C-alpha positions as CSV (number, residue, x, y, z in Angstrom):
1,X,114.9,53.5,200.8
2,X,117.1,55.3,198.3
3,X,116.8,54.3,194.6
4,X,119.9,52.6,193.2
5,X,122.0,55.0,191.1
6,X,121.7,54.7,187.3
7,X,124.4,55.6,184.9
8,X,123.9,58.7,182.7
9,X,124.2,56.5,179.5
10,X,121.4,54.2,180.8
11,X,119.2,57.1,181.6
12,X,119.7,58.6,178.1
13,X,118.9,55.3,176.5
14,X,115.7,55.0,178.6
15,X,114.6,58.5,177.5
16,X,115.3,57.6,173.8
17,X,113.2,54.4,174.2
18,X,110.4,56.3,175.8
19,X,110.3,58.8,172.9
20,X,110.1,55.9,170.4
21,X,107.4,54.2,172.4
22,X,105.2,57.3,172.2
23,X,104.6,56.5,168.5
24,X,103.4,53.0,169.0
25,X,102.0,52.9,172.6
26,X,101.5,56.4,173.9
27,X,99.5,55.5,177.0
28,X,102.1,52.9,178.1
29,X,104.9,55.3,177.4
30,X,103.2,58.0,179.5
31,X,103.0,55.6,182.5
32,X,106.6,54.5,182.0
33,X,107.8,58.1,181.8
34,X,106.1,59.0,185.0
35,X,107.5,55.9,186.7
36,X,111.0,56.8,185.5
37,X,110.6,60.3,186.9
38,X,109.5,58.9,190.2
39,X,112.5,56.6,190.3
40,X,115.1,59.1,189.5
41,X,113.6,62.2,191.1
42,X,111.2,63.0,194.0
43,X,107.6,62.3,193.4
44,X,104.7,61.9,195.8
45,X,100.9,61.4,195.9
46,X,98.1,61.7,198.4
47,X,94.4,61.1,198.6
48,X,92.0,63.8,200.0
49,X,88.9,62.0,201.3
50,X,85.4,63.3,200.8
51,X,83.4,64.9,198.0
52,X,85.6,66.9,195.6
53,X,85.3,70.7,196.1
54,X,85.9,72.6,192.8
55,X,87.0,76.2,193.3
56,X,84.1,78.5,193.9
57,X,83.8,82.1,192.8
58,X,85.2,84.6,195.3
59,X,82.4,86.4,197.2
60,X,82.4,90.1,197.9
61,X,81.3,91.6,201.2
62,X,80.5,95.3,201.6
63,X,82.3,96.9,204.5
64,X,81.9,100.4,205.8
65,X,84.2,102.7,207.6
66,X,84.1,106.3,208.7
67,X,86.6,108.7,207.1
68,X,87.0,112.5,207.0
69,X,85.7,114.1,203.8
70,X,88.6,115.8,202.0
71,X,86.4,118.8,201.1
72,X,84.3,119.4,204.2
73,X,86.5,117.9,206.8
74,X,83.5,116.2,208.3
75,X,83.2,112.4,209.1
76,X,81.6,110.5,206.3
77,X,80.6,106.8,206.0
78,X,82.1,105.1,203.0
79,X,81.6,101.6,201.7
80,X,84.1,99.3,200.1
81,X,84.0,95.7,198.8
82,X,86.3,93.0,200.2
83,X,86.6,89.8,198.2
84,X,87.0,86.5,200.1
85,X,87.4,82.8,199.2
86,X,84.3,80.8,200.1
87,X,84.6,78.8,203.4
88,X,84.2,75.4,201.7
89,X,86.9,76.1,199.2
90,X,89.3,77.4,201.9
91,X,88.6,74.3,204.1
92,X,89.2,71.8,201.3
93,X,92.4,73.5,200.1
94,X,93.7,73.6,203.7
95,X,93.1,69.8,204.1
96,X,94.6,69.0,200.7
97,X,97.7,71.0,201.4
98,X,98.2,69.3,204.8
99,X,97.9,65.9,203.2
100,X,100.3,66.8,200.4
101,X,102.8,68.1,202.9
102,X,102.5,64.8,204.9
103,X,103.1,62.8,201.8
104,X,106.2,64.9,201.0
105,X,107.6,64.2,204.4
106,X,107.2,60.5,204.1
107,X,108.8,60.5,200.7
108,X,111.7,62.7,201.9
109,X,112.3,60.6,205.0
110,X,112.5,57.4,202.8
111,X,115.3,59.1,200.9
112,X,117.0,60.5,203.9
113,X,116.2,64.1,202.9
114,X,114.3,67.1,204.2
115,X,110.9,67.7,202.6
116,X,111.0,70.8,200.3
117,X,109.0,72.0,197.3
118,X,110.0,70.6,193.9
119,X,112.1,72.8,191.6
120,X,111.8,73.3,187.9
121,X,109.0,71.9,185.7
122,X,106.5,69.5,187.3
123,X,103.7,67.2,186.2
124,X,100.5,67.5,188.3
125,X,97.8,64.8,188.1
126,X,94.3,65.5,189.6
127,X,91.7,62.7,189.7
128,X,88.4,63.9,191.2
129,X,86.0,61.0,192.1
130,X,82.5,62.2,192.8
131,X,79.8,60.3,194.7
132,X,77.8,57.8,192.7
133,X,74.0,58.2,192.4
134,X,71.8,55.2,193.1
135,X,70.4,55.5,189.6
136,X,73.7,55.1,187.8
137,X,73.9,51.9,185.9
138,X,76.6,49.3,186.4
139,X,79.3,49.1,189.1
140,X,82.4,50.5,187.5
141,X,83.7,54.0,187.5
142,X,82.2,56.4,185.0
143,X,83.4,59.5,183.3
144,X,81.7,62.4,185.0
145,X,79.9,64.9,182.7
146,X,77.4,66.0,185.3
147,X,77.0,69.5,186.5
148,X,79.1,69.0,189.6
149,X,81.8,71.5,188.9
150,X,84.0,72.2,185.8
151,X,87.3,70.4,185.3
152,X,89.2,73.7,185.3
153,X,87.7,74.6,188.7
154,X,88.7,71.2,190.1
155,X,92.2,71.9,188.8
156,X,92.2,75.4,190.3
157,X,91.4,74.2,193.8
158,X,94.1,71.5,193.6
159,X,96.7,74.0,192.2
160,X,95.9,76.5,195.0
161,X,96.3,73.7,197.6
162,X,99.6,72.6,196.2
163,X,101.1,76.0,195.6
164,X,104.1,76.9,197.9
165,X,103.9,73.3,199.3
166,X,104.5,70.8,196.5
167,X,106.1,73.5,194.3
168,X,107.1,77.2,194.9
169,X,104.9,78.6,192.1
170,X,102.1,76.9,190.1
171,X,103.7,78.4,187.0
172,X,106.1,75.4,187.3
173,X,103.3,73.1,186.3
174,X,104.2,72.3,182.7
175,X,102.0,69.2,182.4
176,X,98.5,69.1,184.0
177,X,96.1,66.2,183.8
178,X,92.6,66.5,185.3
179,X,90.0,63.7,185.5
180,X,86.4,63.9,186.6
181,X,85.0,60.5,187.5
182,X,81.9,59.0,189.2
183,X,82.9,56.6,191.9
184,X,82.5,52.8,191.4
185,X,79.8,51.1,193.3
186,X,80.8,51.1,197.0
187,X,83.8,53.5,196.4
188,X,84.1,56.5,198.6
189,X,84.4,59.9,196.9
190,X,87.9,61.5,197.0
191,X,90.5,63.5,195.1
192,X,93.8,61.8,194.3
193,X,96.8,64.2,193.7
194,X,100.1,63.2,192.3
195,X,103.1,65.5,191.7
196,X,106.3,64.5,189.9
197,X,109.3,66.4,188.4
198,X,109.7,66.6,184.7
199,X,113.4,67.3,184.8
200,X,114.3,63.6,184.5
201,X,112.7,63.0,181.1
202,X,112.2,64.7,177.8
203,X,108.7,66.0,177.1
204,X,106.7,63.4,175.1
205,X,105.9,63.9,171.4
206,X,102.4,64.8,170.3
207,X,100.3,61.7,169.7
208,X,99.4,61.0,166.1
209,X,95.7,61.0,166.8
210,X,95.7,64.6,168.2
């Protein structure tokens, strides 16, 4: 279903109202800004089931080949190191990219368009929900400060998965939000990814408490 057209004057007034709202209610304004971007532009989200897989360090493997020595002209065995992405990281990024592409196709079909990467600056929201330990108190979600992967590695894996699919280049990501959480009691671990264009709204002002 295509969103009804809004006049340019109304869009401008909404953007001005959002900038004013950032002073008094920044969290609400953030949510409204993303909702406006989703309404006016293309935005999509997907959920990658299973335990989050932060980006791991590339691993080097020593390979050998036989080449002629430049001085003696005799065959000589030489070694070189080839860096490779770990299998678990590669598998997770492949699955995440496939699910993002499927979400894009659904969103594009609803608008009567062809799925294509977003252009210009984008916002990227990554919410990694890790498995809950039996010893964790309570039932609600918790912030995850455990040694289960750094937030920047969670973001790196998600950016690699979305690159060339959700956007042409991860340099387009002008706003990146990463959350590490412990699942609520009974909730399955997963990673939620949301991508939205930033071209429809002005960037928010810094919050006073920062």
